[in-house]
N, C-alpha and C positions, 0 to 999 in steps of 0.2 A: 300308442294307437289310439284312436277314438272310439267311445262307446257305440255312437251314431252309425259310423261307418262299420262295426263290426255287427251291430243290429241290423242295419239294412242288408248286408251279405247274406247274415243268415237266414233273413226272412224270404230274400229273394231265392237264395237257394234251396230253400225248404219248398218255396212253392214250386220251383222247377223239379224238384224230388219229387213230390205229390204228382204232379202232372205226368212225370216219366214212369212213377210205380203205377199209375192207373194204365198208361199204354203198356206196360210190361204185362199187368195182369190181363189186358185185353188181347195179348199177343198181336199188337199192332207195331207198326215201324213209327219212328217218330216224326212228327211233320212239322211243316213251316213254321206254325205256331210255336212249337215247342224249340225249334232251333232261335227264333226271335227271342222267347224268353232266356235261352241259354246266352244269348249275345248280351241281354241285360245283365246277367250274371258277370259275364266277362266284362262288360264296361267297369261295373262297380270294383272286380277285383283290379283292373286297369288303375282306376283311380286310387285304390288302397296302395298299389305299388310305388304310384307316384308319391302319395302322402307318406308312405313308409319310409320311403327313401331321404324325404325333405326332412320329417322328424327326427329320423336316424341323424343326419348331418348337424342336427341342431341339439341335441340332447346331450345330457352329462350323466344319462343313467348307466348302468353296467349292462350294456347288450352287446352281445357278440355282431357285430356288423355283418361277418361275412356270413354267418349262421342266418342271422335274420333277412338279408338280402337274399340268399339262396332260397329260403322259404318263400319269400315273395315272389321270385320268379318262377318256382315250381309250381306255385298256386296258380300264375298266369298261365303256365302250359298245360295244366292239367286236362282243364276243359277243352281247348282246342283239341288235344290228342284224342280223347273221348270221341268229341262229334265226329272228327276225320274217320274214324274207326267206325263209328255207326252209321256214316255215310256209305261206307264201303259194305258194310256188313247189314245189309237193309233186312234182317230177321230178328227174333226175339234177343239173338244174343247181342247185337248191336245196340237194342234199348237198353238191355242190362247193361253194357259197356258205359252208356250215357248215366245210368243210375251210380254206376261205381265211381265215374268222374267227379259226379255232384257230392258224392259222399267223401270222395278225395279233398274236394275244394273245402267242405265243411271242417273236415279234421286237420287240414293243414292251417286252417282259418283259428281254431282252436289253440293250436301249437304256436301260432305265430303269436296269439296273446299272451301265452306263458313266456315266451322267448322276450317278448316286450317287458314282462314284468322283472326280468332279471334272471329267470332260471333258465338254464340251459340243458 
């Protein structure tokens, strides 16, 4: 994977996490602007999925392909699940679910970097 893609994802996810944490502290549901920011995070994750699959197909690294692609797909699905849950639950709990989804994306990203380094 590339450092710039990882850094971009972590910065955008951190910004989204801060926004959602503020909403959670204020006991407010997520707003349209929040979902736009989460959409940006999801686009970066989608770019990472495409780039990761292409990089995996052209590498000679000792990377478990199934594990790597599974993490890429899981990373892509984590945020939409949290968003749909948050839209169904328009309370503080729904906002908390968004924060957990963002933290899940960050954790999966860090694990992807470890897997790409050859540590399964």
